[in-house]
C-alpha positions, -999 to +999 in steps of 0.1 A: -226+085+062-214+103+088-237+136+102-219+157+127-234+186+142-217+219+127-180+220+127-152+244+124-151+251+089-190+241+079-220+260+073-241+235+087-246+199+094-237+174+062-227+140+055-193+128+038-210+103+010-201+128-014-169+139-006-133+136-019-100+141-021-077+155-049-038+150-045-016+182-053+018+162-054+040+192-063+028+212-033+022+187-008-013+196-004-050+180-010-084+198-021-113+188-007-139+186-029-176+174-036-190+156-060-228+165-061-218+203-071-185+197-082-171+221-061-136+225-041-145+230-003-109+233+008-074+228+003-050+213+034-014+217+031+017+200+049+012+166+037+049+162+028+054+144-007+031+131-025+045+117-059+025+083-063+003+089-033-028+073-022-056+075+001-083+050+021-113+062+045-122+051+074-156+036+077-176+065+088-160+086+059-149+109+077-113+107+077-088+106+046-058+082+056-030+101+028+002+076+021+028+095+012+061+089-008+084+103+021+068+079+042+042+105+057+010+088+069-015+115+074-047+115+087-071+146+074-103+154+089-125+159+059-156+175+083-133+200+100-111+204+069-075+199+088-050+174+097-058+154+126-026+135+131+008+125+107+037+111+116+065+102+091+067+057+093+095+053+070+118+067+042+100+056+011+064+042+009+041+032-017+005+034-004-015+017+021-047-002+033-077-001+064-088-033+079-119-047+076-131-031+109-118+000+103-092-002+131-058-006+115-038+015+090-010-005+075+016+007+049+037-005+021+075+003+022+100+007-002+130+019+022+133+001+048+109-023+032+081-042+050+046-034+061+042-014+096+004-011+108-009+012+130-043+025+150-063+043+133-071+064+155-039+078+175-019+063+145+001+042+172+025+013+159+011-016+165+032-043+144+065-040+120+064-069+095+099-067+082+093-089+045+125-101+037+128-135+019+137-165+038+164-159+065+175-129+046+176-098+067+175-078+036+137-063+033+120-064+006+099-039-009+064-044-007+038-035-033+002-043-037-010-038-002-047-046+003-071-056+026-094-088+027-121-102+046-110-115+078-088-086+095-061-098+068-039-075+050-021-094+015+010-081-003+036-084-027+072-083-021+086-073-053+125-082-044+117-116-035+087-129-056+067-135-029+032-129-016+023-127+019-011-130+040-008-114+076-038-120+098-044-090+120-067-104+146-040-098+174-027-066+157+008-075+179+013-102+171+002-107+135+003-147+117+020-141+084+015-168+060+043-170+030+038-179-008+070-182-023+079-182-060+052-164-072+071-148-104+093-127-111+089-087-097+055-087-088+047-046-094+014-043-081-012-062-068-053-061-060-083-082-048-119-091-065-150-065-049-157-100-033-123-103-014-119-136-027-091-128-050-058-114-047-039-107-081-004-097-087+010-080-119+042-096-127+069-071-143+098-096-150+076-116-170+046-122-188+019-134-167-001-127-135+001-146-100-033-156-086-042-164-048-078-177-039-080-164-004-107-185+000-089-213-003-052-202+001-039-237+009-041-242-028-015-218-035-006-192-059-010-202-096+003-182-127-026-170-151-021-155-186+017-170-188+036-157-212+007-134-231+036-119-251+055-150-260+068-143-294+068-107-293+092-079-282+081-061-255+081-023-258+104-001-236+079+007-203+076+042-200+055+040-164+047+009-143+009+000-149-015-006-121-033-025-106-049-005-078-086-008-087-106-042-102-122-038-133-143-063-141-178-072-157-199-098-167-173-123-149-145-106-176-118-088-160-097-064-178-060-059-167-029-033-186-006-056-203+032-045-197+051-028-220+022-037-248-007-016-265-031-041-251-059-046-225-060-082-216-095-096-211-098-125-188-125-148-184-127-151-147-144-186-147-113-203-156-090-175-154-079-175-190-073-150-216-104-142-230-090-113-256-067-086-257-081-052-270-058-027-287-054+006-276-037+037-284-003+031-261+008+015-228-020+015-206-016+028-168-049+021-152-077+002-165-110+014-145-143+000-149-176+021-147-193+012-115-222-006-134-192-025-156-208-012-187-178+007-198-139+006-190-118+038-193-080+036-200-055+063-195-017+054-209+023+065-202+039+088-220+042+101-251+003+091-251-010+103-219-032+129-232-049+100-244-083+088-226-099+054-241-134+040-236-142+006-238-174-009-244-181-041-224-204-060-246-184-053-281-151-055-266-142-022-288-128+014-282-161+033-286-144+067-279-110+085-278-108+115-258-079+144-256-084+155-225-048+175-219-014+167-212-005+142-185-037+126-172-026+106-143-059+097-127-093+088-133-121+085-102-154+073-115-184+093-088-202+063-068-227+054-094-212+061-121-227+090-143-197+112-142-154+106-143-130+128-127-095+131-147-065+146-132-050+166-161-011+172-139+004+196-167-028+218-170-032+219-137-070+210-136-094+183-131-121+176-155-153+159-152-169+140-178-206+129-182-202+091-189-228+085-211-224+119-234-184+119-233-189+158-227-169+176-205-194+191-178-170+209-149-136+218-145-114+226-112-085+246-113-056+224-091-017+224-085-005+199-106-029+171-101-026+131-096-049+111-073-087+114-071-100+091-044-138+096-033-149+087-003-172+059-014-142+039-011-149+039+028-171+009+020-152-010-005-130-044+000-094-038-012-096+003-016 
């Protein structure tokens, strides 16, 4: 990790491997935090509308790139504790990714749709990928944007029902490979930690769309088709997320749309291995870094609850009630703690994942996403 000389705002030289960002959505600010002492270091303001904001990190883990809902893209210098650069690149955005070599930042947009790609150092625009279906001039909302090996960005077109791969080795002239008819309304996507498989959740039907990035010529195939067949789905109170790949023992865990279940997938053949009944509609299904536990939070009215699944027994071993509106969960790099944002109680709680006891609590203004700098070294984050 980065070691720099004394900088403004820092008392002494330090690394960045235990730093992180907490999104304060209503205030348009972020808190810079340190996981070693579980303390807040600074607040950085002026980041615009941060509802549904997400973050990626430069490869030296010094800069946090914050993607705001208002189309804002903000580069935050965590050592100087200030904004380094900020642009507003669209009217409504939903997230982004950083390329394998750390030189490119891509943003997925709702309005006007498509993907824009910028240099990581100056945020200069390099490419605008319209992401319209076929010959249509209408741009699609883009979701599930991730990086993959080979300086490739992969993303899904919500309105068009397509998955695209953009080869960015020549960033001003991206080479796009399109996969149509992947399913109705892909709502989010993620990539396995080795960068091989991209999987998109489908909102318009029961099932997932799977693309083998090592063998893209094989095309996209459906998995877990009709997992709710014969059952009436519940109204969806909050869209589930697939931002993180929860896996352990060749098994993947994904939220079931509109159901009180976590789906368990055998990754050897991509078939359903089991399903686990949980307390409500799952939103985030996140594995502890060692894969021994999977933590789940929920949509309203169960968003005061977090459950822990044991990955050997496939059973819920603990139910926690941290408080109203638990929006996000983030593990420390080796998983001894998990940080939970409890939005409606204006705090972030830290739990010991061995004892399930709360060990710290930090005040925060309507906190939502929590993102630690260890993500800088991971594919797809």
